[in-house]
N, C-alpha and C positions, 0 to 999 in steps of 0.2 A: 347446510346449517352454518351460521356465522356466530362466532364468539367475539365479544368486545371486551378487551382487557385494558384497564387504565392503570398506569404505574406512575407514582409520584416520586421524583428523584431530584432532590435539591430544589432548584427553582424551575426545573424543566418538566413540562407535562408531556408524557409519551403515551400515545394511543395506538395500540397495535391491533390490526384487524386480521384474524385468522380465518381462512375459508376452509371448511370441511376439516378432515383429519390430515390433509397434506398441505403444508404451508409453502406457498411458492413466492408470495410477495407480502410485504407489509408496509404500511405508511405511518408516518408520525409527524406531528407538528411540533416545532421547537423554535423558540425565540421568535421575535418579529413576525409571527403569523405565517411564515413560509412552511410549505409542505415538502417533505422529503420522502422519496420512495427507495427502499432497499431493494435493488433490482433482482437479487438472488434469493431472498427469503431465508428461512431456517433450513437446517440440515440435521439428519439423525446422527447418532454416534457412528464414527467411522467415515463420515462424509464431511465436506466443508461447504460453506457458502461464501460467495464473494463479498467484499467489503465496500462495494460501490454504493454511494447514496446520490440519487439524482434529484435535483431541485425541480419541482413541478410548479407551473408548466414550463415547457421549453422556450428558448429564446429564438426569435426570428433571425438573429444575427449573433456573431460571437459575443459572449458575455462571460463574466468571470475572469480570473487571472490568466494572462497569456504568457508565452515563453519569456518575453522581455521582463514582465513583472516578476516571474519566479527567479529568473537569473539575477535580477536586481536585489530581490529580497534576500537571496542567499549568497550574494557576492561571488558569482560563479564565472569562471573563464570559459564559458560554453562555446564561444566562437573560435577559440584557439586550441582547446584540448579535446581529448577523446578519440583521436584517430587511432585505428588499430584495435579498438576495444569492441567487444560484442556484448550487448546487453540482451539477456534472454528474458522473455515474458512467458510465464507458465500460467495457463488458465484452463478451464474445462470447456469442452464442446467446441463447435466450430463457428467462427464468424466469417461467412463467405465474402463479406465486403471489407475485410480488415485492411488489405493493401490499398484499395481505392479510397477508403475513408481516411487512411493515414495520409494519402496524397493530398486530399482536400485540406486537411489540417495544416500540413507543412507548407503548402502553397499559400494559404491564407496569411500565414505569419512570416513569409519570406525565408523559409528554411529550404535548403537544397533537397531535391527529390531523393527519396529512399525507396527503391523498388527492387523487385526480383531481377529486372533486366540489368540494372547497374550494379548488382551484387550487394546492395546495402541491406535489403530486406529478404528474409526467408521464413516460410511457414512450413512446419512439419507436424505430423501426428506424433503420438508418444513413442512410436517405434522408429521415428526418423524418416518416414515415408510421406506419401500424399493421400493415404486412405483416411481422410479426415472424418472425425466423428459427426454425429448428427448435430444440427444447429440448435442453439438455445438463445433466444433473443435477449434474456437478461444477462447471461454471460457474455454475449456479443457486445453489449454496452460496456461491460467490464474490460473486455479486450481493447475496445477503442480508447477507453480512459488510460489504460496502461501504456499502449503504444504512443499515445499523444504525450504523456508525461515523460517517457523516455526521450522522445524527440525534442520536447521543450528544454530539457536539461542538457542533453548531450546530442545535438544535431549532427555531430561528426561521427557518432558511433554507428556501427552496424546493429541491426535489430533482428533477433531470432524469436519467432513466436512458436511455442510448443503447445499444442492443443491436446489435453488429456481426453481419454475416451469418455470419462464421466467425472463427476465431482467427488468420487471416493478418494480417500487419502492415499490408497494404494495406487490408483491411476495418476493422481496428481504427483505423487512421489516418483512414479516411473517417468513422468514427464520431466521432473527435475533432473533425474539421472540422465535422461536423453539430452537435456540442455548442457549438462556438464560434459558429456561424452562428445558433444558437437562443437566444443571449443568456446563456450561462453565464458567470459571473464566475470560477469555478474549475472545473478538470476533473481528476478523479482517475483514474489508470490503474494498476491493481493487476496488471500482467502484464509479461512480458519474455521475450526470447529471446537467442540468441547474436548477437554483433556481426558485421557484414559490411561489405563495401565499398559496399553500397547505403545505408548509414545516412545519409550526407550528403543523398542524394535524399529519403529519408523525412523528414529534418529539415525541409527547405524545403517539402515538399509537405504535411506533416501537423501538425507541432508548432510551427511558427513563428507564434504568435498573440500579438503584443504587447498588453499590457494585460489578459491573462488568465493567472491563475496555474495552470500545468499541473504536477501532481505525478505522480511515477512511482516505483513500488516498486523498490528496488535489487536484489532477488533473495533467494532463500532457500537458496542453495547455498554460502554462505561466500565467502571471498576470490575475487574474479573479477568481471568487468564484464559487464552485460547491457544490451541496448537495448530500449526507448527511455530507460532511466535515464541513458544516456550522452549523450543529446541535449544540445546547448548551450542549448537553448531551454526546458528544464524544470527543476523542482526535484527532484533525485534524493533519495529518502527512504530512509535506512538504518534499522536496527533496534536496539532495546535490550531488556534484561531489566529490568522494572519491579517493584520491591518496596516494601512499606510499610517505614518506618524511623522510629526515634526521633530525629529531627532537626527542625530548624525547618521544613523543607519538608514533612516527614511521609512522604517517599518517597525512594528512591534508585534510581539506574540504572547499569547497566554495559553494555558491548557485548554484543549477542546474537551468539553464535558462528555463527549461520546467515546473518547479514545479508551482502548483497553489497557489494563495494567494490573499488577499484583504479583503474588508469590505462587509459583507453580506447586502443584501437589505431587508431581512425579519427577520432573526433570532435575538433574543435579545442577548445582551452581558451578558455572565456569570459574576457573581460578582467578580471572581478571575482575570479577565482580566482587566488591569489597563491602557492600552495604550489609548492615548488621541485623536488620529487621526481618530477614528471610533466609532460612538455611538452605533453600533450594534456589532454582533459577528465578530471577526477578525480571519482569517485563515492565518497561521497555528499555532499549539501549540508547536510542536517539529518536528524533522525531522530525516532522515537517508538517506543512499545512494539511488539514483534514476537515475542518469545519465547513459544512455545506454553505453556511452563511457567508463565508469568504472562499467560495469554491472556485474551481478552475473551468476553463472553456474546453469543450470536447466536441468532436464531430463524429456522429454515427448515423448512417443512413438506413439502418435496419430497424424498421418501425417496431416499437415495443410499447404496449399500453398506450397507443396513439401518439407516442413521442418519437421524433427522429430529427435529424439535422443538427443544428447547433444546440448543445445541451450544457448545463452547468452541473458539475459533480463535486462531491466531497466524500468523506470517509477516509479511513486509513489506507484504502486502495490508492488514493492519490499519493500518500506519503511514501509507500514502499518503492514504487518505480522512481520517484524523485531521488531517494537515498541510493538506490542501486546505480542510478546514473551519475550521482556525485562520486561514488566509488570509481566509476568509469573515467570521469574527468581526472581524478587523482592518479589513475593508472597503477595503483599500488596493491591490488587484491592478491596478486601472486605471492607477495612477501608477508602478508598479514596472517595472523592466526585467528581464523574464524572471525568473530565480531569483536576482537580484543582491541583493535587499533584506536578507536575513539577514546577508550579508557586511558590510554597513555598520551592522548593529545587533546584533552578536553578544553584546554585554553583556546583552541581554534574553533570552538563552537559557541553559538549564541545560547547562553543559559536562560531558560524559561522559568520564571520564579513565582508565577501567580496562577491561580485557578485550581480546580479540582474536578475529578470525574466520578465522584461517588462518596460513599460513607465508609471510612476505615478508621474511625477514631482520631482523625486529624493526622495520621501518620503519613510519611513520605510515599507510601505505596499508592495513595490516591490523591495526594495533595502536592502541588508543585512548590518548590522552594529553592534556595540557593544551593547549587551543586546538583547531585544526582537525585532524581525522583522517578517514581513509577510511570506516570502518564507521559512525560516528555523525555525520560532518560537523562542523558548528559546534555541535551539541548539540540539545536538545529544547526545546519551547515552555515559557517561563515567562511566562504571559500572552500578549498578542498583539503586544508591542513589537518582536519580531524579525521580524514579518511585515507 
């Protein structure tokens, strides 16, 4: 049995299709007539869904922003920095084609090979071994997106892929602990779920890793808070719409209407957050491109919903590995206190001052403005000085 639910949000019409009682995927149309597929669908309490949004249909050749575009947009020293850093990607389930697909992406854009053989790439299960979980084609596309974005921003970095046994927050958290124990300098998490009273326990058990930059996507459902983006120990990453522009930078950004933001119901406010409209943790901290309309190029050969090959993705799943990899370029994670560093170096960020992701009475929690705001945080990278 199918249920059709239509939601009106500002100027965007969202149409969600739920199949039966177990929701695995949903599609919605937004702006310009494009259709986007949320490849992981919804998740019950205690579980997370990935935040990858695939533009449909797929492209026959690379489309969307490529590494050179992203490096230009964020003024990054990607060709010269990042050596000695390991960016970990934490996702659920197995992508059997992860390494070979990564090879296609890097070869297409002239990036040096990153393989198991040359010591650049490593894939492990959440226990650190090779007993990989079962495959999941939606999460496999998320994995390809994350690996490609880490490569685009920090091609000199080593990449560690840790595959959780399932999308439960306990298994994903265990995978975060594995990444930390395996020597990762940065850990990207492109997933989230609803907040709960268990969050403080998850915080202390899984995300409290001083000296490691842990980034988390803020969500793709507009105004509202998800966990683990709400953790006091992570850098919560919001989303923007990124366009080329005739200005000194060559690019412009506005708030992406789908980015998550808001005031946590459970997590305490870290000492470096000074906004006055939320007594607890405010999401987000920083941001990067996430709008599927200004999406990124990704390669994935594992056919899902009839789509494979060169794909275009958006969602805050794009933004989290971008920011983790900017931390890697800066090489400063070991000296920073959790997500505090951008707050004392906000002048090194591109302030995003326009756009909204929902209805909050016009407050900064869902409306961009000068300085800090919920949807885009302190802004987007302008070089590595903010990280």
